[in-house]
C-alpha positions, 0 to 999 in steps of 0.5 A: 433567387429574385422573384416577382409575382404580377397579379391582376387589375380587380383583386388585392393582395392579401386577398380581402376580397377573395379571388383564388388566385390571389390567395393561392399566390399570396400564400406562395409568396409567403413559402418562397420568402420563407426558404430565404427568396426575395420576393416582390408582390405587385398586385392592385391597390384598393381598401386602403392598402399603401403602395408599399410595404413590406410584410412577413418577408414579401415586399408589396407594391400596389398600383391603382386598379378597377373594379371588374367591368360588365363588358368584355372589351372594358375589361381588356382596357382596363386590364392593359391600364393596370398592367401599364402602370403594373410593369412600370412598378416591377422591380428587375428579377429572376423570374416574373410570375404573371396571370394577366393578358398583356404583362408577357408581352409588356415586361422587359427582359430585365424584369425576369424570365417570364412565367405564365401562370395558366389558371384558365382555359387558353383561348389563342393569346398564347401564340403571342407569348414568344418571350415566356420561358414557361407555361405554368398549368394548373392541371392536366386538362389545361396542360392538354389545351395548351399543347392543342393551341401551342404544340411548338410549347410542349417543352415550356410547360409544367404541370404544378397544381394549386395548393391549399391556402393554408396547411390544416393546424389540427385533425379532422373532428369526425364526430362533429360532422353535421348533415349538411351538404355545402357548397362554397364559391361564385354563385353563377349558372356555370357552377351548377348551382341551379342543377344542385338545387333540383337535384336536392330538393328532388330527393327531399320531395322523394323522402330521401336525404331527411335531416339533410340541409344544403348550404350555398355561400359565395358571391352573387354580385357580378362585380365578384364574378356572380349571376347578379343577385336577380338571378339568384333571388329567383332561384330563392323563390323557385326553390323555397326550403326550410332546409335551403340556406343561402350564406353571405360570402365569407372571404375570412379564411377561418370562417370558410375552414368552418364551414368545411369542418362542419360539412359532411358533403362538398357538392361542386357540379360545375357545367363550365366545360372551357371555365374549370380548370382546377377546382380549389374549392372542392380541395380545401373542402377534402382537406376538411374531410367533406366527401366531394361530389364533383362534375365530370370535369377533366379538371377535377381528375388530378385530385378526386378519385371516384369511389376512393376520394369523392364521388364524380356524377356524369353531368352530360347524361340526359338527366344529370339531376338525376345522376347527382341526385344519386350521388349525393345520396351515396355521398350522405351515406355513413359508409361514405365516411372512407371517402372523406378519410381518403380525401384528407390526404390532399393535406399532404400532396397540396400542402403550400409547402410542397407545391412551393418547393416544385415552384422553385425547383422549376424557377431555378431551371429558368434564373 
């Protein structure tokens, strides 16, 4: 098959600046090409990347994009300008996958059956995509949101989960695990960062989690989806502790894997009821045996099973910090290693090759 992957205006591919969606489709493009399919990846040109190149069997076509603006109106304007350029540059294909707002409206029939990658909760736009042959939902929660918005699309919706960015090449070194609770991802209020700090500092003040540290790694700047440097500086002042470490964002996958491998617990207390759709960071951490502690959002239920492969706390309770604190204490218990051992099964269920095969089987029905 000829497959085109058309990405958004704000991040490059390969994902030098991060971006869960860009990381995922970069990896899947490589998997498709390795199976003999012709893959064209259309993305933003920046950071010295050439306008056109072929690497690892994938043809990259890059067009001018933008740094993400603060205002929603400016974001849509930038997305439109970029998508007009991207659509003109996209070749004819059997299937074209896209996650941009305007591409399903602007793509021509000759450019392939349109597969809309719904990786965020829909906000009314799906009704505009009458020509879409497929709506791919990355979780059961997103599928439910799609059908609530567009019941007539039931036959066109498929749930295919996000894959791990890479298949881990070595077993988990359990003996090398440290007393580390890790958060990795955007430093933004909706991710529950303040809640996590409150719970951790409270437990330590009460004499719990002795010898444990909390490590937070991720971008704070607004351009990369963070809550802003000023907000993070306020948190650093409020929750000053020798047992809380703030790390710079890691875009090198090997360095990020090393963090996951060292951590015994991975905390992801997202509060984004409408914004969180999958949770790639917990999945990556699970592949390295870190016990996931996640909020009770529907998107996590597809791969985190409470008290089987991780722990879920009630972020909607009257005292969510207390609920999270109890979960952190339980996850730090030596007996919780069994949860980490179960979590490692995502190496098989969410391996890039396994997920690529699901996509290809579905694409074959559209081509």
